[in-house]
MIVEXNU-255638 format. One record per residue (C-alpha): residue in one letter; x, y, z. Coordinates in steps of 0.25 Angstrom, whole numbers, plus 2048, in hexadecimal, padded with zeros to 3 digits. Layout:
aXYZ
...
END
This chain:
m634E02E14
f627DFDE19
n61FE08E13
r626E06E06
t623DF7E06
m614DFBE0A
q614E05DFE
n619DFBDF5
k60EDF1DF9
i604DFCDF6
n60ADFEDE9
r60ADF1DE4
a5FCDEEDE9
n5F8DFBDE2
q5FEDF6DD5
i5F7DE9DD5
l5EADF1DD8
r5EDDFADCC
d5EFDEEDC3
m5E1DE9DC8
d5DBDF5DC4
r5E2DF6DB6
y5DDDE8DB3
p5D0DE5DBB
n5CCDD8DB4
m5DBDD2DB8
s5D9DC4DBE
v5E0DC0DCB
e5EADB8DC3
g5EDDC4DBB
l5F0DCCDC7
l5F9DC2DCD
y600DC1DC0
l602DD1DBF
i607DD0DCE
e60FDC4DCB
c616DCCDBF
k618DD8DC7
i620DCFDD1
e628DC8DC7
g62BDD6DC2
e630DDBDCF
k639DCFDD0
i63FDD2DC2
c643DDFDC7
y647DDADD4
f651DCFDCF
s656DD7DC2
t65ADE3DC8
s665DE7DD3
l65DDF3DD8
a65FDFADE6
v65BDF3DF2
q64EDFCDF4
m64ADF9DE5
l64CDEBDE8
l644DEADF4
e638DF2DEE
l637DE7DE2
y638DDCDEC
d62CDE3DF5
n625DE5DE7
r626DD6DE5
d622DD3DF2
n616DDCDF2
l611DD7DE5
g613DC9DEA
m60ADCBDF6
l5FFDD2DED
q5FFDC6DE3
y5FDDBDDF0
l5F1DC6DF4
v5EBDC5DE6
c5EEDB6DE5
d5E8DB4DF3
d5DCDBDDF2
s5D8DB6DE3
k5D7DA9DEB
a5CDDAEDF5
END
């Protein structure tokens, strides 16, 4: 379970890094908006389906990891 959660964190971070590479001129606000859209997408999937427990845990983990990335980007932009 721990390894799967860590791999999920790495996958979410890599996803954001790929988006940053794809759009190199994106502002911090744009990046935060993109992350927020991804979080909202996870919430919609979480609340609109009756998935197996494992899938629900993965959706929750995705949302949590994206929230942490959002916090890090926001915090770093203030520095």
